C-alpha positions as CSV (number, residue, x, y, z in Angstrom):
1,M,31.5,-47.5,16.4
2,S,30.6,-46.2,19.8
3,P,28.3,-48.6,21.7
4,I,24.7,-47.1,22.8
5,P,24.8,-45.1,25.6
6,E,23.8,-46.5,28.9
7,L,21.6,-43.5,29.9
8,Q,19.7,-43.9,26.5
9,Q,19.0,-47.9,27.0
10,R,17.5,-46.9,30.4
11,Q,15.2,-44.1,28.7
12,I,13.9,-46.7,26.3
13,D,13.6,-49.3,28.9
14,R,11.6,-46.9,31.1
15,W,9.2,-45.9,28.4
16,C,8.5,-49.6,27.8
17,E,7.7,-50.0,31.5
18,R,5.2,-47.1,31.5
19,R,3.7,-47.7,28.3
20,V,1.0,-50.3,29.5
21,P,-1.5,-49.0,32.1
22,V,-0.9,-50.5,35.5
23,G,-4.3,-52.3,35.5
24,R,-3.3,-54.3,32.1
25,R,0.6,-55.0,33.5
26,D,-0.6,-58.8,34.4
27,E,-1.8,-59.4,30.7
28,T,0.3,-57.2,28.6
29,K,3.9,-55.9,28.4
30,V,5.8,-53.7,26.0
31,I,9.6,-55.0,26.2
32,S,12.6,-53.8,24.4
33,R,14.8,-56.3,22.8
34,W,18.2,-55.1,22.0
35,R,20.7,-56.5,19.2
36,G,23.7,-54.6,18.5
37,R,22.7,-51.1,17.7
38,T,18.8,-51.9,16.9
39,V,16.3,-52.1,19.8
40,T,13.1,-53.7,18.7
41,L,10.1,-52.7,20.8
42,V,7.6,-55.8,21.1
43,E,4.1,-56.0,22.5
44,K,3.9,-59.1,24.7
45,H,0.5,-60.5,26.0
46,T,0.0,-63.3,28.4
47,G,-2.5,-65.4,29.8
48,W,-5.9,-65.5,28.5
49,L,-5.3,-64.0,25.2
50,D,-3.8,-67.1,23.9
51,G,-4.7,-69.7,26.4
52,G,-1.7,-69.2,28.5
53,G,1.1,-69.5,26.3
54,G,1.8,-65.8,25.3
55,K,2.3,-64.0,22.4
56,E,4.5,-61.4,20.9
57,R,4.3,-58.7,18.4
58,P,7.3,-56.5,17.4
59,F,5.9,-52.8,16.6
60,A,8.7,-50.5,16.3
61,Q,12.2,-50.3,15.8
62,L,14.9,-47.8,17.4
63,R,18.1,-47.9,15.3
64,Y,21.2,-46.1,16.7
65,G,23.4,-45.3,13.5
66,A,27.4,-44.8,13.3
67,D,26.6,-40.9,13.4
68,A,25.0,-41.3,16.9
69,L,21.6,-40.4,15.7
70,W,18.5,-42.4,16.2
71,T,16.1,-43.2,13.8
72,L,12.5,-44.8,14.1
73,Y,11.1,-47.7,12.1
74,Y,7.9,-49.6,12.0
75,W,6.5,-52.7,10.8
76,V,4.7,-52.6,7.8
77,D,3.8,-56.1,6.4
78,A,5.8,-59.2,5.2
79,M,8.1,-56.9,3.5
80,G,9.6,-55.8,6.8
81,W,10.7,-52.7,8.6
82,R,10.0,-49.1,7.2
83,R,11.1,-45.9,8.3
84,Y,8.4,-44.0,10.1
85,P,7.6,-41.1,7.8
86,D,6.7,-38.2,10.5
87,S,10.1,-38.5,12.4
88,L,13.4,-37.4,12.1
89,P,17.0,-38.6,13.1
90,E,17.3,-37.6,16.6
91,T,20.4,-37.6,19.0
92,S,18.2,-39.2,21.7
93,P,15.6,-42.0,21.4
94,V,13.1,-39.8,23.6
95,P,11.8,-37.7,20.7
96,L,11.1,-40.8,18.6
97,L,9.4,-42.5,21.6
98,E,7.1,-39.7,21.9
99,D,6.4,-39.8,18.2
100,I,5.3,-43.4,18.8
101,D,2.9,-42.1,21.8
102,R,1.4,-39.5,19.5
103,S,1.2,-41.1,16.3
104,P,-2.2,-41.3,14.3
105,L,-0.6,-44.6,13.0
106,S,-1.2,-46.1,16.3
107,G,-2.6,-49.5,15.1
108,Y,0.9,-49.7,13.3
109,F,2.4,-49.7,16.6
110,F,0.5,-51.2,19.3
111,A,-2.9,-52.0,20.8
112,T,-4.7,-48.9,22.4
113,W,-5.8,-49.1,25.9
């Protein structure tokens, strides 16, 4: 299996950096956690929300398949990750990140600021 292309890694990390408005970045971040060919997107809260300790909530996964296609998953419940029904496999993660941005199911993905 080929590794995730570096350009695509940077595209995901840049999306995470831009996801939170500048005025909120001291209390909230969106980060990517990489494990093999899976990228978990996590909303991370610090400061007043939890008394200073920090809370994290995974909200989406991008999976890079052996066919070099990306698929988007979202966290449903204790049953785990489900494929996001409104997106198709893509050769780049960018269209899937755009699906997150415009999703009518934004509550499944992240808090709205």
